[in-house]
N, C-alpha and C positions, 0 to 999 in steps of 0.2 A: 196328648190328657184326653180325658176320657170322660164324660161326666156321668158314669156308670151305675152310683150306689142307688139301690131300690129306696132307701129313700127321698136321697136326692131327686130323684129321677121323679117321685110324687111331689115333693115342691116345685120344682120347679114346672110341674104341671100344672098346679094349684093356684101358680104366679101369670099362669099364660105363658108361659119362655115358649118359641117355636124353636126345640134342638134338632140340629142338622149334624148328623154324627159322620167322622171321618171326612171333615172339608179340607179341600186342599187350599192354603191361601196363595197359590200361584194363580187361582180363578178368580182369586178377590183384590188382588195389588195390579195397578198398572204397569210394573216390570214385568208380572208374570212369573214372580220369584216365590217359593215360600214353601213349606212344611205342611203337613196334618194335623189337624185338632178336631176337637167338637166345637159349632158353630151355635151360641146362645142367641136367638133374637128376641129382643123387647120390646113388647105392642107397648108397652104402660109406660112413663116415665115413673108413675109413683110404684112400683113393683120394685124401683133399684135399689134403695137400701134396704128391701128384707133379702133381694136377690142375692147380694154381696155378701149378708150376715150368712147366707145359706152356704156359699161357695167354701166362706172361709169356716166356718162348723165344718163341714168336712173335707177340708186341708186341700181345697183347690184352687191354683193361682191360676190369674185369668189375668188381659190384657183387653182392653177398648177398643174397636175397629171402628175408623171414621166407612170412607169412601173408599181407602188402599192407596193414595196416590201419589204420597210423598213418604212413601215407606218399603225399606229392604227387612223382608222375614228369612231369617232362617232354615237352612234344611232338615228332612225327617221330620219324626214325630214331633212335636213341639210341649214343651211340659207346663203349656197351661192353656186353659179354654179361652175361647174369643166372645167377649161380649159386642153385638150390634146392635142400633139402634134401626126395627124395622120401620116403614115411610107411613105417615096417617095418612088421610086423605080429609080436608085439603092441607096440603105441605106450605102452604104461604096465606094468610088473611092479610088484605090490605086496609086500611086505615088514614086516609089521608095522604100526609108525605110518610107515613108511618108503616114499613112493611113489618109483620111478625112472621120469623121463619121457623121450620120446624130443623133442627141438626143436620137430620140425615137426611134433608132437601138437597138434589143435585145443584152446587154450586152456577153451572153455564145455565139452567132452565128458571132458575131465579134471577140474575142478569136480564135475560129475554122478557120472564112473567113480568118485571116491573117496569122492564121499559115498555109496552106494549098498554103500558097506564101511566104513563109518561111522566117514571120515576125515575131519573139519571145516578151520576157517580159511578156506576162502576164498572162503566162500560172496560174498566182492562184486564176484568177478571174472567170477561166470556170464554177466554180459552183457557185456563187453568181447570184441568179435573179437579173432581171430588166433590166433597159434601159442604155447606153452609158452615157444618162443623170443625171439619179440618181447618177449611181458611179462617175462623176464628182462633184455633187453638193457636198456628202458625205466622199470624196478623196476616194473610197472603195479600199481596198486592204486584201490581206492573204498572210499568207505561206512566209512572206519577203519581198513584192513589194507593192505598194502602183501607183493607173492610174495616178496619179502627175506626175512622175517621168518623165510619155514621153510624157505630155501636151506639145505642143508649139503654138495653139492659140485656142481661144475659143470664139465662136457666140454668144452671148445671147442679150436677152431682157432686158436689166436692168431698173427697175424697178425705181429706182430714180430721172432717165433723160426722163424717158418714149420715151426711144431708144432702135434701136438693134445698139451694137457696139459688136466690135471682139476686144479681148482682146489678149496679146501674153502671152506666159507661165510663161514670168518673173513679171507679172504685176498683179498676182495668186499667193495668200499664201496656198499652201498646207502642213497643218500640219495632225496628229493622227486623224482621222475621221473629220474634219474641214479643211474649206475653207473658203478664203475670200472673196465670193458671199454673195449679201444680202439675205435675207430671200426670198423678193417674185420677184427677179431675175429667169427667164427662162432661162433654157439653150439649143441653138437649135441645135450646133453644136459644131463640135470640128475636130482640125487637132492633130495626135499621129507621134510622131516619136521613130519606133521599129526597134531593131535590126535584123540583118539578122541573122536567125538560119536554120542549116534545118528542116524541115516538121517532119522526126524520131525522133531529139532529142527534138522535142516541144512536139512531143504525148505521149513521155516517159515522159514527165516533168507533160502535163496534165492525166494521166495515174496516178501518183502518187499523185496529188492534188484530184484527183475523191476519191482513195481507203481511204486518210484519214479525206474525208468528210464523206463517208458512212460509217467508223467506229465509228464516233462521232459525227454526228448530225441529226435528227430526218428530213431525208430526204424523202419526199413523204405525209409527214403531214404539215398542215396550217400553217404555222410560217412566223414568221418578221424576222429571222435572230437572231442576236443576239441583247439580248436588251437592256442590259447597256455597257456602253464603260466601256473596261477596264482600272484601274488606275495607275498610274504613277507607274510604278516597282510593279504591283501587276496582277490579274485574276481575274476579275467580278464571271466568272463560277466557279470557284477553293472557292471561298468563299463560294459563295451558295449551292456550293456539300458538304462541309464540314459542314454545317449547316442542311446536311441531308433534304435537302427543295426539292430534284427530285420528283415528282409525286406530288408534293402542287397541289391542286385547288383551283378554286373559280368557280362555274357553270361548264362548259364546256372550263374555262382557265384551263390549269393547265401548270405546270413546266416542262420538257420533261425529261422524263426517261434516255435519251441519251446523253443530253445535256444541264446541269444547268444555260446555259445563254438563251436559245432558249423556248419561251414559244409556248404552241400549243392552235388552236382552237379545242379540241377533240371532236366538235359536230354544235352545235350551239350556242356558247359562243358570248356575248354583249362587246359590250368596256367597259358598266360598270363591267360586270365579269373582264377584262382584268386591268383594271385601279383597280382594287382591289388588283389584285394580285402582280402586281408590284409595290404598295404603301407598300404593307403588307413586301414583301422580302427586301423593300428597305430600311424598317423600321428594319427589323429581321439583316440585315448586319450591319448596323450603331450600334446597339445597341451591336452588338458582336465584331466589330471589328473598330468602331470607322472611318467608311469610309461611306461616302453617295456616293451612285453608282448615275452615270450621265445616263440620255437617252441616248441609240445610237439610238431606234427608236423613227420615230417622231410622234407627236401626234395629233390630228386635233380635238379637242374638237367641241361639235357642239353647 
């Protein structure tokens, strides 16, 4: 999809939108998979309602992109443009135990920044790739914690109401890998309330989490994190491992040899390859265990 109509281009320029034509989503996703479209970088939150109105007036479909770390995008020319927040300066403002964080901020750097100011609680997220906005949307968590526990306010673009709103933490449902945000809502900023902890204590927790990840996850390879959610009382990775599916591949899409719920792009995998592999593994698990695995990875088919 291309944002090439003269009046549309003029409107985008007036809103301060940075248009990057012909962007490959394979360069913006941790899986390294995805087709081509125009990328519209948003520099001002307040421009979003007018931007959405402009795109809809010109019949231009769109999708919101965060850090691209939990995402499988279809191949070829994509039928929508991509909207993405540009990172502000500063990304994080601290006020006592409260951290006011832009949704475009890198999650790992946010955890580290807060730790250096003796604010902890999020040590388990240090190795989770992507942005703070993406972590909010899926209620990212690891090693017994989840980001939703610390959320006090969220600023977001509410697609259903076509306006920017601020929600309190009590107005949001945070569950395992799920939130009450609408599918087209766009996270803009969050206020986190974090417990005070000495930096040395936080650093020790970070080191422990990093060691666990290095020993069990395919770090340094192109992946989207866990492909499937864990069923209640069970482990998706353990079931896949018990079936001996580590190393199973379709083209360059491969079940990780290190963690059976991580799939890696071992070369030039296509979205078709990855989707075929996901479907194959899901079917085998259902046949063997009677459990139909639910995707944790978000899929954008072209």
